[in-house]
C-alpha positions as a Markdown table, in Angstrom:
| # | Residue | x | y | z |
|---|---|---|---|---|
| 1 | Met | -3.2 | -13.9 | 6.3 |
| 2 | Thr | -1.2 | -12.4 | 9.2 |
| 3 | Gly | 2.5 | -11.7 | 8.5 |
| 4 | Phe | 5.5 | -9.5 | 9.0 |
| 5 | Gly | 8.4 | -8.7 | 6.8 |
| 6 | Ser | 11.4 | -6.4 | 7.0 |
| 7 | Ala | 14.3 | -5.3 | 4.8 |
| 8 | Ala | 17.2 | -2.9 | 5.0 |
| 9 | Ile | 19.7 | -1.5 | 2.6 |
| 10 | Glu | 22.4 | 1.1 | 2.8 |
| 11 | Asn | 25.0 | 2.8 | 0.7 |
| 12 | Asp | 27.5 | 5.7 | 1.4 |
| 13 | Lys | 24.7 | 8.3 | 1.7 |
| 14 | Leu | 21.6 | 6.6 | 3.1 |
| 15 | Ala | 20.4 | 3.7 | 5.3 |
| 16 | Val | 16.8 | 2.6 | 4.4 |
| 17 | Ser | 14.7 | 0.1 | 6.4 |
| 18 | Ala | 11.2 | -1.0 | 5.7 |
| 19 | Glu | 8.7 | -3.1 | 7.6 |
| 20 | Val | 5.4 | -4.5 | 6.5 |
| 21 | Lys | 2.9 | -5.9 | 9.0 |
| 22 | Thr | -0.4 | -7.5 | 7.9 |
| 23 | Leu | -3.5 | -8.7 | 9.7 |
| 24 | Asn | -6.4 | -10.7 | 8.3 |
| 25 | Ser | -9.4 | -8.6 | 7.2 |
| 26 | Lys | -12.1 | -8.8 | 4.5 |
| 27 | Phe | -11.2 | -5.4 | 3.2 |
| 28 | Thr | -8.0 | -3.6 | 2.2 |
| 29 | Asp | -6.8 | -1.0 | 4.7 |
| 30 | Ile | -3.3 | 0.4 | 4.2 |
| 31 | Phe | -1.5 | 2.6 | 6.7 |
| 32 | Cys | 1.9 | 4.2 | 5.7 |
| 33 | Arg | 4.4 | 5.7 | 8.1 |
| 34 | Met | 7.3 | 7.4 | 6.3 |
| 35 | Pro | 9.4 | 10.6 | 6.4 |
| 36 | Arg | 7.6 | 13.6 | 5.0 |
| 37 | Thr | 10.2 | 14.1 | 2.3 |
| 38 | Tyr | 9.0 | 10.9 | 0.7 |
| 39 | Ser | 5.2 | 11.5 | 1.1 |
| 40 | Asp | 5.0 | 12.0 | -2.7 |
| 41 | Lys | 5.7 | 8.3 | -3.1 |
| 42 | Glu | 2.9 | 7.2 | -0.8 |
| 43 | Val | 0.3 | 6.6 | -3.5 |
| 44 | Glu | 2.9 | 4.5 | -5.5 |
| 45 | Leu | 3.7 | 2.4 | -2.4 |
| 46 | Arg | 0.0 | 1.9 | -1.6 |
| 47 | Asn | -0.6 | 0.7 | -5.2 |
| 48 | Leu | 2.3 | -1.7 | -5.0 |
| 49 | Leu | 1.0 | -3.1 | -1.7 |
| 50 | Ser | -2.5 | -3.5 | -3.0 |
| 51 | Thr | -1.4 | -5.3 | -6.1 |
| 52 | Glu | 1.0 | -7.7 | -4.2 |
| 53 | Leu | -1.4 | -8.4 | -1.3 |
| 54 | Ser | -5.0 | -9.0 | -2.2 |
| 55 | Arg | -6.7 | -7.9 | 1.1 |
| 56 | Gly | -6.2 | -7.2 | 4.8 |
| 57 | Lys | -5.0 | -4.5 | 7.1 |
| 58 | Met | -1.5 | -3.5 | 6.1 |
| 59 | Glu | 1.0 | -1.2 | 7.9 |
| 60 | Leu | 4.1 | 0.0 | 6.1 |
| 61 | Ser | 6.9 | 1.7 | 8.0 |
| 62 | Leu | 9.7 | 3.3 | 6.1 |
| 63 | Asn | 12.8 | 4.7 | 7.8 |
| 64 | Val | 15.5 | 6.7 | 5.9 |
| 65 | Val | 18.6 | 7.9 | 7.7 |
| 66 | Ser | 21.2 | 10.2 | 6.0 |
| 67 | Lys | 24.8 | 9.3 | 6.5 |
| 68 | Asp | 26.0 | 12.8 | 5.5 |
| 69 | Val | 29.1 | 13.4 | 7.7 |
| 70 | Arg | 28.8 | 17.2 | 7.5 |
| 71 | Arg | 25.2 | 17.1 | 8.8 |
| 72 | Ser | 26.1 | 14.7 | 11.6 |
| 73 | Arg | 29.0 | 16.8 | 12.7 |
| 74 | Asn | 26.8 | 19.9 | 12.8 |
| 75 | Gln | 24.2 | 18.2 | 14.9 |
| 76 | Cys | 26.8 | 17.3 | 17.5 |
| 77 | Glu | 28.0 | 20.9 | 18.0 |
């Protein structure tokens, strides 16, 4: 029950990538790494992982990048 998966999607405003790593374990242990702005979704993501994967040590990494041109321009100045 060891595994790795990744996915990415983007549109005009955001680029989102997610990775899930799992290791064999008798118990369910979930670790989530994500931007603070999305911390309110952590419980929902933990529930989704635990329903899809029966047990094991799971690590979810979520990365969200804004493509806002105005913000990028201000950061360069």
